[in-house]
TORPA-4810 file (N, C-alpha, C, O; in nm, 3 decimals):
<nodes>
NODE_1_9.825_9.396_9.527_9.712_9.484_9.507_9.630_9.439_9.390_9.510_9.465_9.384_M
NODE_2_9.691_9.371_9.299_9.617_9.324_9.181_9.507_9.227_9.221_9.398_9.230_9.163_C
NODE_3_9.533_9.140_9.319_9.434_9.044_9.363_9.309_9.111_9.424_9.198_9.060_9.410_D
NODE_4_9.330_9.225_9.491_9.220_9.294_9.555_9.119_9.343_9.452_8.999_9.340_9.478_Q
NODE_5_9.164_9.388_9.335_9.080_9.451_9.238_9.043_9.357_9.121_8.970_9.397_9.030_F
NODE_6_9.094_9.235_9.124_9.066_9.140_9.016_8.917_9.114_9.003_8.864_9.111_8.892_N
NODE_7_8.851_9.095_9.115_8.706_9.073_9.111_8.629_9.196_9.064_8.530_9.183_8.991_G
NODE_8_8.673_9.312_9.105_8.612_9.438_9.058_8.628_9.453_8.909_8.533_9.492_8.840_L
NODE_9_8.746_9.423_8.857_8.770_9.430_8.712_8.675_9.338_8.637_8.621_9.376_8.533_K
NODE_10_8.656_9.217_8.687_8.564_9.121_8.625_8.422_9.173_8.627_8.349_9.160_8.529_A
NODE_11_8.381_9.233_8.739_8.245_9.284_8.748_8.222_9.397_8.646_8.120_9.401_8.577_L
NODE_12_8.318_9.488_8.637_8.306_9.600_8.544_8.302_9.549_8.399_8.220_9.594_8.320_I
NODE_13_8.392_9.455_8.365_8.395_9.401_8.230_8.266_9.326_8.197_8.221_9.330_8.082_L
NODE_14_8.206_9.256_8.295_8.083_9.185_8.271_7.965_9.280_8.256_7.872_9.253_8.180_N
NODE_15_7.970_9.393_8.330_7.862_9.490_8.326_7.857_9.568_8.196_7.750_9.594_8.142_E
NODE_16_7.974_9.604_8.148_7.981_9.685_8.025_8.082_9.620_7.931_8.202_9.624_7.956_N
NODE_17_8.035_9.562_7.826_8.118_9.485_7.733_8.210_9.576_7.650_8.304_9.526_7.590_K
NODE_18_8.185_9.707_7.646_8.267_9.796_7.567_8.392_9.847_7.646_8.476_9.916_7.589_S
NODE_19_8.403_9.814_7.770_8.516_9.855_7.848_8.634_9.758_7.825_8.615_9.643_7.785_T
NODE_20_8.755_9.807_7.849_8.870_9.719_7.839_8.969_9.761_7.946_8.968_9.876_7.990_F
NODE_21_9.054_9.671_7.986_9.151_9.692_8.092_9.285_9.729_8.034_9.333_9.664_7.941_Y
NODE_22_9.346_9.835_8.088_9.479_9.878_8.041_9.565_9.892_8.165_9.527_9.958_8.262_V
NODE_23_9.683_9.829_8.162_9.779_9.848_8.270_9.830_9.990_8.269_9.837_10.053_8.164_H
NODE_24_9.865_10.042_8.384_9.926_10.175_8.389_10.066_10.168_8.321_10.124_10.061_8.308_C
NODE_25_10.116_10.283_8.281_10.241_10.288_8.207_10.358_10.229_8.290_10.442_10.156_8.237_F
NODE_26_10.362_10.262_8.418_10.470_10.213_8.500_10.470_10.060_8.505_10.576_9.998_8.501_A
NODE_27_10.352_9.999_8.514_10.343_9.855_8.519_10.381_9.793_8.384_10.449_9.691_8.379_H
NODE_28_10.338_9.856_8.274_10.378_9.809_8.142_10.529_9.812_8.126_10.589_9.717_8.074_Q
NODE_29_10.592_9.923_8.172_10.735_9.936_8.162_10.803_9.827_8.244_10.900_9.766_8.198_L
NODE_30_10.753_9.802_8.365_10.813_9.699_8.450_10.801_9.561_8.383_10.896_9.483_8.385_Q
NODE_31_10.687_9.531_8.327_10.669_9.401_8.260_10.767_9.387_8.142_10.826_9.281_8.123_L
NODE_32_10.784_9.493_8.065_10.879_9.490_7.953_11.021_9.470_8.002_11.095_9.389_7.946_A
NODE_33_11.061_9.542_8.106_11.197_9.530_8.154_11.225_9.390_8.214_11.333_9.335_8.195_L
NODE_34_11.129_9.335_8.284_11.143_9.201_8.337_11.159_9.100_8.224_11.246_9.014_8.230_V
NODE_35_11.077_9.112_8.120_11.088_9.019_8.007_11.221_9.030_7.938_11.279_8.928_7.898_A
NODE_36_11.271_9.151_7.923_11.403_9.170_7.859_11.514_9.115_7.947_11.604_9.047_7.898_I
NODE_37_11.507_9.143_8.076_11.611_9.098_8.167_11.616_8.945_8.176_11.723_8.888_8.196_A
NODE_38_11.502_8.880_8.162_11.499_8.733_8.167_11.575_8.672_8.046_11.636_8.565_8.057_K
NODE_39_11.569_8.741_7.934_11.628_8.687_7.812_11.772_8.733_7.785_11.840_8.674_7.702_N
NODE_40_11.818_8.836_7.853_11.949_8.892_7.832_12.021_8.909_7.965_11.987_8.998_8.043_H
NODE_41_12.121_8.825_7.991_12.187_8.825_8.120_12.267_8.955_8.146_12.279_8.999_8.261_S
NODE_42_12.320_9.015_8.041_12.394_9.141_8.062_12.305_9.255_8.108_12.346_9.337_8.189_K
NODE_43_12.183_9.259_8.055_12.087_9.362_8.098_12.047_9.334_8.242_12.031_9.428_8.320_I
NODE_44_12.031_9.209_8.278_11.999_9.172_8.415_12.105_9.224_8.509_12.072_9.275_8.616_D
NODE_45_12.234_9.212_8.472_12.346_9.259_8.552_12.338_9.413_8.568_12.361_9.467_8.676_V
NODE_46_12.304_9.483_8.457_12.293_9.629_8.464_12.185_9.671_8.566_12.208_9.760_8.648_V
NODE_47_12.067_9.607_8.559_11.961_9.641_8.651_12.001_9.608_8.796_11.966_9.681_8.888_F
NODE_48_12.073_9.501_8.815_12.117_9.466_8.950_12.214_9.572_9.003_12.204_9.614_9.118_T
NODE_49_12.307_9.616_8.919_12.404_9.718_8.965_12.331_9.850_8.992_12.360_9.915_9.092_V
NODE_50_12.240_9.890_8.907_12.168_10.016_8.928_12.084_10.006_9.055_12.077_10.103_9.131_V
NODE_51_12.023_9.894_9.078_11.943_9.874_9.198_12.034_9.883_9.323_11.997_9.946_9.423_S
NODE_52_12.151_9.822_9.318_12.242_9.829_9.435_12.292_9.971_9.458_12.304_10.014_9.573_N
NODE_53_12.320_10.044_9.353_12.364_10.183_9.365_12.252_10.265_9.431_12.278_10.344_9.522_I
NODE_54_12.129_10.247_9.384_12.017_10.319_9.443_11.998_10.287_9.590_11.964_10.376_9.669_C
NODE_55_12.019_10.161_9.627_12.004_10.121_9.766_12.111_10.182_9.855_12.086_10.212_9.972_N
NODE_56_12.231_10.201_9.802_12.342_10.258_9.878_12.333_10.407_9.886_12.348_10.467_9.992_V
NODE_57_12.309_10.468_9.771_12.311_10.615_9.760_12.182_10.679_9.811_12.185_10.786_9.872_V
NODE_58_12.070_10.613_9.784_11.937_10.671_9.816_11.920_10.721_9.957_11.879_10.836_9.975_G
NODE_59_11.949_10.639_10.059_11.921_10.682_10.195_12.020_10.786_10.252_11.992_10.848_10.355_P
NODE_60_12.132_10.805_10.187_12.235_10.893_10.238_12.245_11.023_10.162_12.278_11.023_10.043_S
NODE_61_12.216_11.136_10.228_12.231_11.266_10.161_12.377_11.292_10.123_12.403_11.350_10.018_A
NODE_62_12.470_11.249_10.207_12.611_11.267_10.174_12.650_11.191_10.048_12.720_11.245_9.963_K
NODE_63_12.606_11.065_10.035_12.636_10.987_9.916_12.575_11.047_9.790_12.636_11.045_9.684_H
NODE_64_12.450_11.102_9.805_12.385_11.165_9.688_12.465_11.286_9.645_12.483_11.308_9.526_R
NODE_65_12.514_11.366_9.740_12.590_11.483_9.706_12.720_11.445_9.631_12.758_11.509_9.533_D
NODE_66_12.786_11.341_9.679_12.908_11.293_9.613_12.878_11.247_9.470_12.953_11.277_9.377_V
NODE_67_12.768_11.175_9.454_12.730_11.126_9.321_12.698_11.241_9.228_12.729_11.232_9.110_L
NODE_68_12.636_11.348_9.277_12.602_11.463_9.194_12.724_11.536_9.144_12.721_11.596_9.037_R
NODE_69_12.836_11.531_9.222_12.957_11.601_9.185_13.030_11.530_9.069_13.111_11.591_8.999_L
NODE_70_13.001_11.403_9.051_13.069_11.326_8.943_13.023_11.362_8.806_13.071_11.307_8.708_C
</nodes>
């Protein structure tokens, strides 16, 4: 999606020099987490495990109920 609006961003910045571009908070958080995970292998493992748990538990209402009981 970033590529679609890159030209628009440039047009707006060229039109009005007082504007500036700010990433949304979710994107800033993602960039920070990716940078941290690249430098720390243990954190990378944590994110991998959490991602796998979300993929297993997320689609199943039964699995979510079991996880809530813990």
